[in-house]
Backbone as JSON, one array per atom type, in Angstrom:
{
  "sequence": "MSATTFPILGYYKARGFGQPIRLLLNYAGVKFIDKYYDRPGADNLEAFKGDWFKVKFTLGLDFPNVPYYMDGELKLTQSTAIMRHLARKHGLVATDETGLIRQDVLEQQLADIGSGYAILLRSNDYEIEKVKYIAKTLTPQLDELSRFLGTRQWFTGNHINYVDFLAYEQLDRFRLFSPDTIDKYQNLVQLLTRFESLPAIKAYMKSPEFISWPIAGPAYPWGFKR",
  "N": [[40.54, 25.84, -21.12], [40.91, 23.86, -18.35], [40.72, 20.44, -17.42], [39.86, 20.2, -14.88], [38.11, 22.14, -14.57], [35.78, 21.24, -15.62], [32.42, 20.22, -15.31], [31.41, 17.37, -13.08], [30.11, 14.42, -13.27], [29.23, 11.95, -11.01], [29.1, 8.43, -10.81], [28.39, 5.0, -11.52], [30.01, 2.75, -13.81], [27.78, 2.2, -15.61], [24.45, 2.13, -16.95], [21.98, 2.75, -15.63], [20.7, 5.08, -13.2], [22.31, 7.1, -14.09], [22.36, 7.4, -16.86], [20.19, 8.88, -18.37], [21.04, 11.47, -17.65], [23.68, 11.73, -18.6], [23.03, 11.57, -21.28], [21.52, 13.93, -21.71], [23.32, 15.81, -21.07], [25.28, 15.6, -23.17], [23.66, 16.09, -25.31], [23.05, 18.76, -24.97], [25.76, 19.66, -25.34], [27.53, 19.79, -23.37], [30.77, 19.63, -21.95], [31.95, 17.17, -19.84], [33.18, 15.41, -16.96], [33.04, 12.09, -16.67], [32.72, 10.34, -14.0], [33.57, 7.29, -12.57], [32.71, 4.8, -10.16], [32.54, 2.19, -9.77], [34.04, -1.19, -9.51], [36.02, -2.68, -11.83], [35.24, -5.84, -13.03], [33.99, -6.81, -10.84], [31.76, -8.97, -9.27], [29.73, -8.86, -7.25], [27.53, -6.9, -5.26], [28.63, -5.46, -3.27], [31.32, -5.37, -3.69], [31.18, -4.14, -6.31], [30.31, -1.59, -5.64], [32.29, -0.65, -3.95], [34.44, 1.27, -4.26], [32.87, 3.65, -4.11], [31.87, 3.74, -1.54], [34.09, 4.26, -0.17], [34.57, 7.05, -0.5], [32.11, 8.27, -0.04], [31.13, 10.1, 2.1], [32.79, 12.07, 1.97], [32.7, 14.2, 0.24], [31.23, 16.58, 0.51], [28.42, 16.43, 0.03], [25.02, 17.15, 0.38], [23.07, 15.18, 0.73], [24.57, 12.37, 0.67], [25.02, 10.32, -2.18], [24.91, 8.5, -5.32], [23.75, 9.05, -8.68], [25.87, 11.94, -8.6], [26.21, 15.36, -9.23], [28.49, 17.77, -9.94], [29.35, 21.18, -10.26], [31.46, 23.64, -10.2], [30.7, 25.51, -7.33], [28.29, 24.21, -7.03], [26.57, 21.44, -5.89], [25.04, 18.56, -6.47], [22.64, 15.95, -5.68], [20.34, 13.14, -6.21], [18.83, 12.01, -8.97], [16.65, 13.01, -10.39], [16.54, 15.67, -9.63], [18.96, 16.57, -10.61], [18.45, 16.4, -13.41], [16.33, 18.12, -13.72], [17.52, 20.47, -13.03], [19.5, 20.84, -15.0], [18.03, 20.77, -17.17], [16.49, 23.18, -16.87], [18.52, 24.95, -16.98], [19.47, 24.49, -19.85], [17.37, 24.98, -21.42], [15.31, 23.01, -21.75], [12.78, 22.56, -20.88], [9.22, 22.55, -20.54], [7.36, 25.19, -21.85], [4.79, 26.25, -21.6], [1.63, 26.14, -19.97], [0.09, 23.73, -20.66], [2.1, 22.13, -21.6], [3.77, 22.04, -19.37], [2.17, 20.65, -17.59], [1.83, 18.07, -18.81], [4.56, 17.39, -18.89], [5.07, 17.19, -16.09], [3.34, 15.26, -15.3], [4.12, 12.99, -16.89], [6.83, 12.59, -15.98], [6.43, 11.6, -13.35], [4.85, 9.43, -13.9], [6.81, 7.85, -15.33], [8.38, 7.44, -13.27], [6.97, 5.72, -11.6], [6.59, 3.52, -13.26], [9.23, 2.78, -13.48], [9.72, 2.04, -10.87], [8.07, -0.29, -10.44], [9.22, -2.05, -12.23], [11.77, -2.31, -11.11], [10.92, -3.73, -8.78], [10.25, -6.13, -9.99], [12.83, -7.07, -10.82], [13.85, -7.59, -8.45], [12.64, -9.85, -7.54], [12.24, -13.17, -6.2], [11.48, -15.23, -7.86], [12.14, -14.71, -10.57], [12.15, -15.4, -13.45], [9.64, -16.65, -13.69], [7.89, -14.52, -12.84], [8.51, -12.63, -14.67], [7.14, -13.2, -17.11], [4.55, -12.71, -16.2], [4.66, -10.06, -15.4], [5.28, -8.69, -18.01], [2.82, -9.33, -19.52], [0.74, -8.44, -17.6], [1.51, -5.94, -16.46], [3.6, -4.34, -17.88], [2.68, -4.31, -20.48], [-0.04, -2.95, -20.35], [0.99, -0.53, -19.45], [2.58, 0.38, -21.31], [0.64, 0.66, -23.37], [-0.67, 2.95, -22.18], [1.3, 4.83, -22.37], [1.8, 4.96, -25.04], [-0.71, 6.03, -26.01], [-0.69, 8.51, -24.71], [1.51, 9.69, -25.98], [0.69, 9.77, -28.6], [0.38, 11.33, -31.77], [2.44, 13.12, -31.52], [5.54, 14.7, -31.86], [7.35, 14.66, -29.47], [6.99, 13.95, -26.17], [5.87, 16.27, -24.85], [5.13, 17.77, -26.89], [6.15, 19.5, -29.8], [8.74, 20.03, -29.24], [11.79, 18.87, -27.88], [12.18, 17.64, -24.56], [13.24, 17.5, -21.23], [11.95, 15.3, -20.04], [11.72, 13.36, -22.14], [14.14, 12.54, -22.4], [14.37, 10.92, -20.19], [12.24, 9.14, -20.7], [13.17, 7.95, -23.1], [15.33, 6.49, -22.21], [13.99, 4.65, -20.48], [12.35, 3.28, -22.16], [14.16, 2.29, -24.03], [15.48, 0.38, -22.58], [13.37, -1.46, -22.03], [13.17, -2.17, -24.6], [15.48, -3.88, -24.83], [14.96, -5.52, -22.87], [12.46, -6.88, -23.57], [12.04, -7.19, -26.62], [9.94, -7.77, -28.49], [7.62, -6.93, -27.28], [7.88, -4.05, -27.13], [7.94, -3.48, -29.9], [5.4, -3.6, -30.8], [4.35, -1.18, -30.52], [4.19, 1.5, -32.48], [4.45, 4.19, -32.56], [6.06, 4.63, -30.28], [8.37, 3.18, -31.01], [9.18, 4.76, -33.24], [9.77, 7.19, -31.78], [11.95, 6.48, -30.34], [13.74, 5.94, -32.4], [13.76, 8.63, -33.51], [14.87, 9.99, -31.35], [17.48, 8.79, -31.23], [18.48, 9.61, -33.59], [19.1, 12.35, -33.39], [21.67, 14.57, -33.94], [23.73, 15.2, -31.94], [23.18, 13.19, -30.08], [23.43, 10.9, -31.62], [26.18, 11.09, -32.36], [27.32, 10.82, -29.8], [26.54, 8.29, -29.23], [28.09, 6.81, -30.84], [30.49, 7.16, -29.88], [33.4, 6.27, -27.74], [32.93, 6.75, -25.19], [30.2, 6.18, -24.86], [27.9, 4.24, -22.99], [26.58, 1.25, -23.33], [26.03, -1.15, -22.2], [26.71, -2.48, -18.84], [23.3, -2.32, -17.72], [22.5, -2.19, -15.15], [23.73, -2.84, -11.8], [25.46, -5.74, -10.35], [23.58, -7.05, -8.61], [21.17, -7.72, -9.76], [19.02, -10.11, -11.6], [18.94, -9.65, -14.27], [20.35, -7.42, -16.64], [23.03, -6.88, -15.93], [24.97, -9.13, -16.36], [25.28, -10.33, -19.64]],
  "CA": [[39.87, 25.35, -20.05], [41.54, 22.62, -17.75], [39.76, 19.32, -17.18], [39.45, 20.31, -13.47], [36.85, 23.05, -14.43], [34.55, 20.56, -16.19], [31.5, 19.53, -14.36], [31.76, 16.03, -12.81], [29.0, 13.42, -13.0], [29.67, 10.66, -10.34], [28.23, 7.3, -10.9], [29.02, 3.66, -11.9], [30.11, 2.55, -15.22], [26.69, 1.45, -15.9], [23.46, 3.02, -17.45], [21.18, 3.04, -14.4], [20.14, 6.45, -13.07], [23.09, 8.24, -14.61], [22.25, 7.48, -18.3], [19.52, 10.04, -18.96], [21.94, 12.71, -17.33], [24.84, 11.66, -19.67], [22.29, 11.86, -22.68], [21.12, 15.28, -21.7], [24.61, 16.61, -21.15], [25.69, 15.35, -24.57], [22.77, 16.77, -26.32], [23.54, 20.21, -24.6], [27.15, 20.06, -25.78], [28.33, 20.12, -22.18], [31.85, 18.79, -21.63], [31.98, 16.84, -18.39], [33.98, 14.29, -16.46], [32.2, 10.97, -16.3], [33.61, 9.62, -12.98], [33.11, 5.96, -12.32], [33.12, 4.33, -8.81], [32.63, 0.62, -9.61], [35.29, -1.94, -9.69], [36.02, -3.67, -13.01], [35.38, -7.3, -12.73], [33.14, -6.99, -9.6], [30.55, -9.82, -9.33], [28.77, -8.8, -6.27], [27.22, -5.47, -5.23], [29.53, -4.8, -2.23], [32.59, -4.99, -4.48], [30.83, -3.19, -7.31], [30.18, -0.17, -4.99], [33.4, -0.52, -2.95], [35.13, 2.6, -4.24], [32.1, 4.71, -3.82], [31.74, 3.69, -0.17], [35.32, 4.93, 0.49], [34.48, 8.56, -0.53], [30.91, 8.8, 0.05], [30.77, 11.08, 2.95], [33.95, 13.16, 1.98], [32.59, 15.0, -0.95], [30.38, 17.63, 0.71], [27.18, 16.32, -0.52], [23.97, 17.23, 1.5], [22.56, 13.81, 0.78], [25.48, 11.62, -0.19], [24.5, 9.32, -3.03], [25.18, 8.61, -6.75], [24.59, 9.91, -9.15], [25.9, 13.35, -8.09], [26.64, 16.28, -10.2], [29.16, 19.03, -9.3], [29.69, 22.23, -11.24], [31.79, 24.76, -9.44], [30.24, 25.31, -6.05], [27.08, 23.46, -7.07], [26.79, 19.96, -5.58], [23.69, 18.0, -6.49], [22.29, 14.57, -5.75], [19.06, 12.92, -6.73], [18.91, 11.98, -10.37], [15.6, 13.83, -11.07], [16.81, 16.92, -9.29], [19.91, 17.0, -11.48], [17.87, 16.51, -14.7], [15.55, 19.32, -13.71], [18.45, 21.57, -13.02], [20.15, 20.9, -16.29], [16.79, 21.12, -18.15], [16.28, 24.6, -16.74], [19.83, 25.57, -17.55], [19.72, 24.43, -21.18], [16.14, 25.26, -22.2], [14.76, 21.69, -22.06], [11.56, 22.29, -20.05], [8.03, 23.04, -21.28], [7.16, 26.75, -21.71], [3.41, 26.69, -21.45], [0.92, 25.36, -18.95], [-0.29, 22.51, -21.07], [3.32, 21.28, -21.75], [4.34, 21.76, -18.01], [1.35, 19.57, -16.99], [2.33, 16.95, -19.5], [5.85, 17.1, -18.42], [5.09, 16.78, -14.59], [2.72, 13.89, -15.17], [5.02, 11.99, -17.45], [7.85, 12.41, -15.1], [5.97, 10.83, -12.3], [4.51, 8.11, -14.43], [7.87, 7.08, -15.63], [9.04, 6.94, -11.95], [6.16, 4.49, -11.17], [6.94, 2.4, -14.09], [10.59, 2.24, -13.0], [9.57, 1.37, -9.5], [7.63, -1.52, -10.61], [10.28, -2.8, -12.89], [12.7, -2.72, -10.09], [10.33, -4.83, -7.89], [10.33, -7.43, -10.69], [14.13, -7.51, -10.79], [14.25, -8.25, -7.08], [11.88, -11.01, -7.26], [12.93, -14.63, -6.11], [11.12, -16.04, -8.98], [12.27, -13.68, -11.69], [11.86, -15.98, -14.75], [8.13, -16.76, -13.7], [7.36, -13.23, -12.61], [8.84, -11.83, -15.79], [6.24, -13.39, -17.86], [3.43, -12.09, -15.65], [4.94, -8.65, -15.59], [5.17, -8.33, -19.4], [1.57, -9.41, -19.84], [-0.2, -7.77, -16.7], [1.97, -4.67, -16.06], [4.26, -3.64, -18.89], [1.85, -3.95, -21.81], [-0.87, -1.86, -20.13], [1.72, 0.7, -19.12], [3.09, 0.84, -22.66], [-0.53, 1.15, -23.97], [-0.88, 4.28, -21.81], [2.37, 5.83, -22.93], [1.53, 5.17, -26.57], [-1.93, 6.97, -26.11], [-0.27, 9.77, -24.22], [2.35, 10.5, -26.93], [-0.17, 10.0, -29.81], [1.05, 11.69, -32.91], [3.33, 14.2, -31.18], [7.06, 14.4, -32.03], [7.88, 14.48, -28.28], [6.07, 13.68, -25.26], [5.23, 17.46, -24.47], [4.81, 18.65, -28.12], [7.14, 19.5, -30.9], [10.01, 20.44, -28.94], [12.28, 17.85, -26.98], [12.14, 18.12, -23.22], [14.05, 16.64, -20.41], [11.32, 13.95, -19.79], [11.97, 12.6, -23.27], [15.43, 11.64, -22.15], [13.84, 9.87, -19.24], [11.46, 8.24, -21.52], [13.96, 7.19, -24.06], [16.11, 5.44, -21.56], [13.24, 3.58, -19.91], [11.82, 2.58, -23.32], [15.22, 1.44, -24.63], [15.75, -0.84, -21.62], [12.4, -2.35, -22.35], [13.4, -2.79, -25.94], [16.29, -4.69, -24.64], [14.3, -6.52, -22.07], [11.35, -7.57, -24.3], [11.91, -6.45, -27.91], [8.69, -7.96, -29.17], [6.61, -5.98, -26.68], [8.07, -2.75, -27.52], [7.76, -3.35, -31.34], [3.97, -3.48, -31.06], [3.9, 0.32, -30.55], [4.84, 1.98, -33.66], [4.91, 5.67, -32.22], [7.09, 4.53, -29.45], [9.5, 2.92, -31.73], [9.55, 6.05, -33.94], [10.34, 8.17, -30.83], [13.31, 6.01, -29.99], [14.55, 6.31, -33.62], [13.89, 9.97, -33.58], [15.94, 10.45, -30.41], [18.84, 8.28, -31.62], [18.92, 10.39, -34.84], [19.57, 13.6, -33.11], [22.98, 14.72, -34.28], [24.54, 15.2, -30.8], [23.02, 11.86, -29.51], [24.02, 9.93, -32.63], [27.64, 11.15, -32.27], [27.64, 10.3, -28.49], [26.32, 6.69, -29.11], [29.13, 6.18, -31.57], [31.78, 7.43, -29.24], [33.8, 5.23, -26.85], [32.28, 7.13, -24.02], [28.89, 5.84, -24.48], [27.82, 3.04, -22.21], [25.39, 0.53, -23.76], [25.84, -2.18, -21.09], [25.49, -2.93, -18.21], [22.28, -1.42, -17.49], [22.46, -2.04, -13.77], [24.72, -3.7, -11.11], [25.41, -7.22, -10.32], [22.63, -7.43, -7.79], [20.01, -8.18, -10.41], [19.11, -11.15, -12.51], [18.95, -9.15, -15.69], [20.87, -6.12, -16.83], [24.39, -6.84, -15.69], [25.61, -10.02, -17.33], [24.69, -10.63, -20.87]],
  "C": [[40.54, 24.18, -19.54], [40.27, 21.71, -17.42], [39.15, 19.52, -15.78], [38.18, 21.37, -13.44], [35.69, 22.5, -15.0], [33.72, 20.15, -15.06], [31.71, 18.05, -14.19], [30.4, 15.33, -12.51], [29.52, 12.11, -12.28], [28.73, 9.64, -10.38], [29.11, 6.11, -11.16], [29.15, 3.71, -13.35], [29.06, 1.62, -15.77], [25.57, 2.53, -16.41], [22.63, 3.54, -16.22], [20.66, 4.49, -14.32], [21.01, 7.54, -13.75], [22.93, 8.45, -16.09], [21.49, 8.73, -18.86], [20.32, 11.46, -18.66], [23.04, 12.74, -18.52], [24.24, 12.02, -21.05], [22.04, 13.32, -22.81], [22.41, 16.2, -21.85], [25.27, 16.66, -22.49], [24.93, 16.16, -25.52], [22.97, 18.21, -26.06], [24.83, 20.61, -24.97], [27.92, 20.55, -24.51], [29.52, 19.11, -21.94], [32.01, 18.51, -20.17], [32.82, 15.72, -18.24], [32.94, 13.33, -15.96], [32.92, 10.07, -15.27], [32.84, 8.48, -12.51], [33.58, 5.56, -10.91], [33.04, 2.91, -8.74], [33.91, -0.03, -9.92], [35.21, -2.91, -10.93], [36.18, -5.12, -12.58], [34.64, -7.67, -11.53], [32.01, -7.99, -9.97], [29.5, -9.91, -8.21], [28.69, -7.36, -5.95], [28.16, -4.8, -4.21], [30.83, -4.34, -2.93], [32.36, -4.1, -5.5], [30.85, -1.84, -6.88], [31.32, 0.14, -4.0], [34.01, 0.82, -2.96], [34.21, 3.69, -3.85], [31.94, 4.77, -2.19], [32.85, 4.39, 0.55], [35.19, 6.41, 0.62], [33.16, 9.2, -0.26], [30.64, 9.96, 0.99], [32.04, 12.2, 3.05], [33.82, 14.18, 0.89], [31.78, 16.44, -0.73], [29.07, 17.69, 0.32], [26.14, 16.38, 0.61], [23.35, 15.88, 1.75], [23.41, 12.84, -0.01], [24.87, 10.35, -0.95], [25.11, 9.56, -4.45], [23.85, 8.33, -7.43], [24.69, 11.22, -8.42], [26.4, 14.08, -9.3], [27.25, 17.49, -9.61], [29.68, 19.92, -10.44], [30.16, 23.41, -10.4], [31.4, 24.4, -7.91], [28.95, 24.39, -5.88], [27.42, 21.88, -6.86], [25.45, 19.39, -5.44], [23.62, 16.45, -6.3], [20.79, 14.49, -6.14], [18.97, 13.14, -8.14], [17.87, 12.98, -11.05], [15.96, 15.24, -10.75], [17.92, 17.46, -10.26], [19.41, 17.07, -12.95], [17.1, 17.74, -14.79], [16.36, 20.56, -13.78], [19.14, 21.9, -14.36], [19.12, 21.29, -17.41], [16.41, 22.65, -18.18], [17.46, 25.32, -17.41], [19.95, 25.6, -19.09], [18.38, 24.44, -21.95], [15.43, 24.0, -22.71], [13.57, 21.41, -21.03], [10.45, 22.92, -20.87], [7.93, 24.59, -20.92], [5.69, 27.21, -21.6], [2.76, 25.8, -20.49], [0.59, 23.85, -19.36], [1.06, 21.61, -21.15], [3.78, 21.02, -20.3], [3.44, 20.63, -17.34], [1.68, 18.22, -17.45], [3.69, 16.41, -18.95], [5.87, 16.56, -17.01], [4.37, 15.41, -14.49], [3.42, 12.8, -15.77], [6.18, 11.59, -16.51], [7.53, 11.4, -13.92], [5.44, 9.47, -12.71], [5.71, 7.25, -14.83], [8.59, 6.65, -14.36], [8.18, 5.74, -11.52], [6.53, 3.35, -12.01], [8.39, 1.77, -13.68], [10.64, 1.6, -11.68], [9.18, -0.05, -9.65], [8.45, -2.45, -11.28], [11.27, -3.21, -11.99], [12.3, -3.77, -9.24], [10.49, -6.14, -8.63], [11.79, -7.96, -10.67], [14.59, -8.09, -9.38], [13.4, -9.47, -6.77], [12.63, -12.31, -7.14], [12.7, -15.46, -7.14], [11.12, -15.3, -10.3], [11.73, -14.18, -12.96], [10.28, -16.23, -14.8], [7.47, -15.42, -13.66], [7.55, -12.42, -13.78], [7.66, -11.95, -16.8], [4.84, -12.74, -17.45], [3.52, -10.63, -15.77], [4.69, -8.03, -17.0], [3.7, -8.14, -19.74], [0.57, -8.43, -18.9], [0.18, -6.26, -16.41], [2.68, -3.88, -17.15], [3.52, -3.31, -20.09], [0.82, -2.92, -21.49], [-0.18, -0.63, -19.84], [2.25, 1.39, -20.58], [1.91, 1.29, -23.63], [-0.82, 2.53, -23.59], [0.17, 5.29, -22.33], [2.15, 6.05, -24.28], [0.47, 6.1, -26.79], [-1.44, 8.27, -25.72], [0.68, 10.49, -25.27], [1.47, 10.67, -28.23], [0.53, 10.31, -30.97], [2.06, 12.75, -32.69], [4.67, 13.8, -31.44], [7.58, 14.04, -30.74], [6.81, 14.43, -27.29], [5.19, 15.03, -24.82], [4.78, 18.34, -25.71], [5.81, 18.39, -29.24], [8.58, 19.8, -30.57], [10.53, 19.36, -27.79], [12.36, 18.48, -25.47], [12.78, 17.1, -22.31], [13.35, 15.22, -20.07], [11.54, 13.0, -20.98], [13.29, 11.87, -23.19], [15.16, 10.54, -21.21], [13.14, 8.79, -19.93], [12.24, 7.32, -22.36], [14.77, 6.17, -23.29], [15.2, 4.33, -20.88], [12.71, 2.71, -21.1], [12.96, 1.64, -23.94], [15.51, 0.15, -23.83], [14.59, -1.8, -21.91], [12.56, -2.93, -23.62], [14.46, -3.85, -25.84], [15.68, -6.01, -23.84], [13.33, -7.45, -22.73], [11.12, -6.95, -25.67], [10.49, -6.65, -28.52], [7.43, -7.15, -28.57], [6.65, -4.55, -27.05], [7.73, -2.52, -29.13], [6.31, -3.22, -31.77], [3.43, -2.11, -31.1], [4.78, 1.18, -31.41], [5.31, 3.46, -33.2], [6.0, 5.6, -31.15], [8.48, 4.28, -30.07], [9.96, 4.18, -32.58], [10.05, 6.99, -33.08], [11.66, 7.85, -30.52], [14.2, 6.28, -31.11], [14.93, 7.91, -33.77], [15.01, 10.64, -32.49], [17.23, 10.05, -30.82], [19.35, 9.01, -32.88], [19.26, 11.75, -34.56], [21.04, 13.71, -33.26], [24.01, 14.49, -33.02], [24.52, 13.69, -30.09], [23.6, 10.78, -30.38], [25.47, 9.94, -32.43], [28.08, 10.55, -30.83], [27.62, 8.81, -28.59], [27.35, 6.04, -29.9], [30.49, 6.34, -30.88], [32.14, 6.29, -28.38], [33.27, 5.6, -25.34], [30.94, 6.66, -23.63], [28.86, 4.44, -23.95], [26.45, 2.34, -22.73], [24.98, -0.6, -22.9], [26.9, -2.16, -20.15], [24.5, -1.94, -18.12], [22.1, -1.28, -15.9], [23.71, -2.93, -13.12], [24.49, -5.12, -11.01], [24.37, -7.78, -9.31], [21.37, -8.08, -8.48], [20.15, -9.15, -11.36], [19.16, -10.76, -14.02], [19.43, -7.65, -15.71], [22.28, -5.75, -16.54], [25.14, -7.78, -16.61], [24.73, -10.38, -18.48], [24.28, -12.11, -20.98]]
}
């Protein structure tokens, strides 16, 4: 099989919306091309995304954006749509109504959590707002996630599901963002450890292809420069 027959994931060399997709592909054993569009050394958003802007409307995408996923004639954008497609293909979706409900609810809850977090990162008073965010927003949200997980192995039950990949990425970012806050939730910490102990994930995280940093682009006060 030549490299040109591998699926292509187009994104930046950052975690962002691409990381859960990378994790799922590696877990499923899919060989793919991780195509990056950012410019090394870029210190502003325009430069960071410059190479993507050059090709954005030339790839035949219905809704040109990154991340995109191309596999033969299939061309997908929207990170959640990509995750759902791959989950169906590789058996990483719930198989009963109870699991489907938990899957759908958690997916939307994680999206809401991510939106609130993004608002914080766009704040003009980031350092001040960060303290408020942790106390008044993040902690209640983690309380709810911890209760929702309970004593289950994974969020929908005893079998890993694509929403666990989304949850892992969000929780791991919060672990980097505010370690003491995450450490208060033993079952969430155990979930992170359980995920990282999966053989395929463990191998990927030890490989040179794994991206641990940056989390985001240079437009944000946290997640790009250490």
